[in-house]
N, C-alpha and C positions, 0 to 999 in steps of 0.2 A: 505967154501962160504970165498971168500979175501974180498968183499966187506966188505965199511965200516958199512954197513947198509943193513938186511935184512928185508922188508917191505912187507907187505899183508899178504892175507887171507891164511892161512896154517892149512892144517892136518898133522898128525904125517906122516912127512917124514923123511926118514933116516939122511940125512946132518941137519937138524934142528931139528931133535929129538936128535941127539949125540950132539949139540950145547948146547941144554937145559942141556942134561943129565952133560957135563963140566962145569955146567954156566959160559959159555962163553958169554950168552946174557941176557939182559933186556928183559923180554916178558913183554909185555904189552895185556893183555885178558883180556873182562869183564866175570866174572864168569858168567855160565847161568841160570837162576831160571828154574826148569823141566816144568812147567805151561806157560811158554812165548814161543814164536818163537822158532825155530830149527836152523835161520841161525844165523851166529857170523862171526867176526874178528878177528885178532891176528896180533899182530905187532913184531917182532923181530929188537933187534938194537945192535951193537958189544957194549960190555962195555965201550970200549975207543972211544966211539961216542960221539957227542957234546950232552950237558947236555938238557934234559927235563925240560921245565917250568911249564907244566900242562898237565894234560891228561883227556879227559872228553870223554863219552858215548851217542850214540844216542840223539845228541844235548842238554843233559841235561847243558850245560853252557847256552844254553837259557832260561831254567826255566821247568816246566812245557809242556810237548808237546805231540800229539797223537803217536808220536812215541819211545817213551819211553819202554824199555823192548825187542825193537825187537832185539839187539845185533846188526845191520847192520852198525855202526860208532865209529871211534876212532878219536877224532882229536888230535895229539899229538901236542902242541907248544913248538917251539924253539926258541931261542934269535930271531931268523931274518925271519922266517916262520912260518908257521901250516902247517901239511902234517894229510891230512883226507885219512883214509882209510876207502872205503865203499863197501858192499856187498847192492846193487840195487835189488830193490825185483823181482822177475822171476812175469810175467803175469799170469803164470798159462797155464794149460791145458783147454783149451777150453776158453782161455782170461779172468777167471774170477776175475783176482787184474787187468787188463789193465785200468779199470779209478781208480784206487786207484794209480796205477803206475804214468799214465801223467797226473791226476788232482792233486794230492794229496801231493806223496812222492818227484816226480822229482820239483815241483815249488816251494816245502818246500829247497830241497837240494838246490837251485838256490840262493834263497833268502838266507841262510843260509853262502854260499860259498861269494855270496855278502857282506855281513856284516864281515864277517872276514878279507875279502880283504882290509876293508877300515883302517885294523890295520897292516898287513903285507902282502907279498906273499903267497901263496899256492900251495904246490903241491897234488892235486889230484888223488889219485889210488885205485885200488881194482877189482872189477868185477862187469862191467858196466850192465850187463843182455843184451845185444842189439847187433847186427850186422850192424853198423852205415853206412856203405856204401855198393855200391854193392859188391866191390872189397873186402867184409869181407864174402860173403855168396857163396857160393859153384856153385848154381845154382838159382842165382837171379830172373832168368824170370820163373822159377816156379810157377806155379799156386798156391799151397799152401803156398807160402811163407807169404806174405803180410796175412796170419790169423795164423802164426805161432808165439809161444813168445819170443820175442826180436827182430823180425824182421817186426813187424807191421809198416806200415807209421806212425803209430801216435808218434809209441817209439821211432822212426830214427827222427823223428823229434824235440821233445822233445830232445833225447842227443845233436844235433844239437844247439837247443837252450840252451843249458847246456853251450857247447863248447863256444856259442857267449857269455857266464854271463860275463860280464866286472869285471877282478880282476886285482887290482891295478894299473888300465888304459889300461888294455894290456884284449884280450878273452886269455881262457884256449888253450891248443895247444894239439893235439892228438898225443902220444907221438910214436904210430905205423905210425903216419904221419911223422913224423920230418926228 
């Protein structure tokens, strides 16, 4: 990997694992409590990358919150920007977590990002668990699509709201559309 930084949700992949083994990276990962959620995020950065000022997990820099222990976010603060790595909750089979996602999680993330952006620019990445636009969906007119996790109109609209969240005077840019 020749990039200055490798950042994102990581499982044991051969290149990343070999970088860990050679101690070429600084790994930022929150240890997981086996009694808590099975979700997790991880960031890898080349050792010669820019200096990390602060790392926080699950919005802990805000104080106690209902998302502590889920392992879904890592916020890395650098001198000139924040990098927030996020694994957005899936609405689940039968959409059992849809209300939680769009009524609790998504609004909290928008508020969190807006608060951070008052201090410095943000890069927000990770697994958003949404097929935002019809172009992201293989067969957008299929009848089952609007009832499938990650593709419901409520999730898609909520992601549109996230992209429109003011960040340092601008809305977010979906890198897949850039």
